[in-house]
One Martini backbone bead per residue (centre of mass of N, CA, C, O) as a GRO file, in nm:
protein
   68
    1UNK     BB    1   9.791   1.097  -5.419
    2UNK     BB    2   9.672   1.340  -5.596
    3UNK     BB    3   9.732   1.578  -5.792
    4UNK     BB    4   9.647   1.906  -5.826
    5UNK     BB    5   9.550   1.887  -6.127
    6UNK     BB    6   9.336   1.666  -6.076
    7UNK     BB    7   9.168   1.822  -5.860
    8UNK     BB    8   9.066   2.041  -6.069
    9UNK     BB    9   8.845   1.832  -6.188
   10UNK     BB   10   8.677   1.894  -5.951
   11UNK     BB   11   8.322   1.922  -5.929
   12UNK     BB   12   8.037   2.039  -5.865
   13UNK     BB   13   7.808   1.750  -5.878
   14UNK     BB   14   7.973   1.518  -5.864
   15UNK     BB   15   7.998   1.187  -5.841
   16UNK     BB   16   8.039   0.952  -5.581
   17UNK     BB   17   8.231   0.648  -5.598
   18UNK     BB   18   8.277   0.342  -5.497
   19UNK     BB   19   8.455   0.042  -5.520
   20UNK     BB   20   8.145  -0.105  -5.532
   21UNK     BB   21   7.951   0.116  -5.705
   22UNK     BB   22   7.849   0.329  -5.502
   23UNK     BB   23   7.676   0.589  -5.369
   24UNK     BB   24   7.835   0.882  -5.183
   25UNK     BB   25   7.760   1.137  -5.350
   26UNK     BB   26   7.804   1.497  -5.387
   27UNK     BB   27   7.983   1.756  -5.479
   28UNK     BB   28   8.067   2.062  -5.329
   29UNK     BB   29   8.378   2.050  -5.214
   30UNK     BB   30   8.715   2.156  -5.154
   31UNK     BB   31   8.859   2.119  -4.814
   32UNK     BB   32   9.105   2.070  -4.602
   33UNK     BB   33   9.162   1.776  -4.736
   34UNK     BB   34   8.854   1.758  -4.846
   35UNK     BB   35   8.558   1.595  -4.952
   36UNK     BB   36   8.255   1.744  -4.996
   37UNK     BB   37   7.923   1.624  -4.941
   38UNK     BB   38   7.603   1.531  -5.065
   39UNK     BB   39   7.379   1.301  -5.044
   40UNK     BB   40   7.541   1.276  -4.826
   41UNK     BB   41   7.701   1.420  -4.571
   42UNK     BB   42   8.058   1.444  -4.624
   43UNK     BB   43   8.409   1.380  -4.517
   44UNK     BB   44   8.666   1.316  -4.747
   45UNK     BB   45   8.961   1.210  -4.816
   46UNK     BB   46   9.171   1.274  -5.075
   47UNK     BB   47   9.335   0.993  -5.058
   48UNK     BB   48   9.077   0.823  -5.167
   49UNK     BB   49   9.132   0.903  -5.444
   50UNK     BB   50   9.169   0.731  -5.768
   51UNK     BB   51   8.948   0.867  -5.974
   52UNK     BB   52   8.887   1.096  -6.257
   53UNK     BB   53   8.601   1.178  -6.440
   54UNK     BB   54   8.273   1.214  -6.434
   55UNK     BB   55   8.373   1.103  -6.164
   56UNK     BB   56   8.435   1.011  -5.827
   57UNK     BB   57   8.679   0.777  -5.719
   58UNK     BB   58   8.696   0.555  -5.447
   59UNK     BB   59   8.898   0.339  -5.213
   60UNK     BB   60   8.605   0.263  -5.089
   61UNK     BB   61   8.365   0.112  -4.932
   62UNK     BB   62   8.058   0.175  -4.823
   63UNK     BB   63   8.090   0.045  -4.532
   64UNK     BB   64   8.341   0.257  -4.470
   65UNK     BB   65   8.142   0.531  -4.432
   66UNK     BB   66   7.995   0.524  -4.151
   67UNK     BB   67   8.210   0.733  -4.000
   68UNK     BB   68   8.141   0.998  -4.211
   0.00000   0.00000   0.00000
């Protein structure tokens, strides 16, 4: 999992990108160990985050989000 200082870089409106380069939503907030997104609404575990730059990159492929 990313350390707390890196999580501070997550901002509302950032795009969430899957490991296969697909759009997984936009960040609404971080709460209770999850990244909450909109368009579509999802609750993604913070330990899925692999990198934060202008976007939040997660270590899951798009098809793996079907249950979220």
